[in-house]
C-alpha positions, 0 to 999 in steps of 0.5 A: 144853059141859057141865063133865063134857064139859070135864073129860073132854076135859082128862083125854084131853089130860092122858093124851096128853101124860103119855105124850109125857113118859114115852116121849120121843115127840114127837107132833103129830096122828098123826105122831110123832117118836121120834128126838130128833135130828129135834127141832132140825130140827122146831123150826127149821121152827117159827122157832127158830134153831140157837142156840135149840135148842143152848142149852136143857137136853137133853130140854127140846125135845120137838118140840111146838108150831106156832110160836115165841112168843119171836119176837113177845114182844120180851122185855126184861131184868127182865120176869116171863114166864108160859108157858101149857102149858110142857111140858118147859120149852123156851120157859121156858129160852129166855125166861130167857136174854132176861130175865136174872137180874133177870127171872122165868119161871113155867111152868104145866102140868097134866101132872105128868109134864111138870113133873117133866121141866121141874123136873129140867132147871131143877135140873140146869142151875141156872136159878134164875129159872125155876119150874114150877107145876102147874095148868090154864090155865083156873085159873092158880096166879098172882097178879093183876096180877103178870106182864109177858108171857104166852107159849104155844105151841100149847096154848090150842087144847087148852082146852075153855073158851077164854073162861076162859083169856083171862079168866085171862090178863087177870087175871094180866097187869099193866096194860100187859102183853102176850100173845104166843102161837103157836097153831092157828086154824080157817081152813076147814071141818074134816071130820067125821071129824076133828071127832069124832076125839079124836086130832085134838083132842089133836093141836091140830086140832079144838079150834082157834077161828076167827079171828073167834071168837078176836078176840071172845074177846080183846075180851070179856076186855078186851084191846086192840091185838089182832093175829092173823096167819096164818102161810101157811108153817105149811101144810106142817108142819100137813099132816104132822100127819094126812097125806092128810086135807087138814087144812092147808086147815082150820087154820093156825098164827097169831101172836096178840098183844094188850095189857091196857090201862093202864100204860106202853105205851112201849118 
């Protein structure tokens, strides 16, 4: 894919999620939720608990995602955590509770409107160990070997250069650091009408990589202990993204885990 085409895709995605931030509308595919009272229910379907939904600042839970990276990250007190595509900060605020005052959370997003919401939530609710940075996940504004855990929720599929994303992830992780991501993967052939539809790309469908390609990308970046586990229960959720299209036969949510070699892997 040419750089010009990649930039065009990023701008399409940026514009789409800026609108989500500005209007308060939560969108996956063409299925949109405007009633914020529905978002805890959506989040519970993705694997979050009632307590998770209740403990974050109002407006942080935007009903976006395809899983719960917290469930596989096994975060520990004092760790430094990076969230790729942090949106309104939902997963960052949950992670902050797990790492405690001695830990640190960094959220990165390329959409200024999302960051404005996240920063305001952090300020109003006193999250001193959480910060939000503007940047693309292909070019992370984070130092080398500085992060213990990287989480992300249904964001990497939106990147037109996934190899660069995983190279950056590998760069910023400390030796022994780990990746814990919920994302959409391709499990079957996607209809041409969806492949050519910008809404399907922004809706976390047509940009998904296959399990085989994803494993290859992680290996090429240098990762070890790679695990990609398809979540069959995501079929119902994904089927609602583009109703009647059969997209649930082509993509699925997966838990993606990997580790950067080196360091101490115990515990």
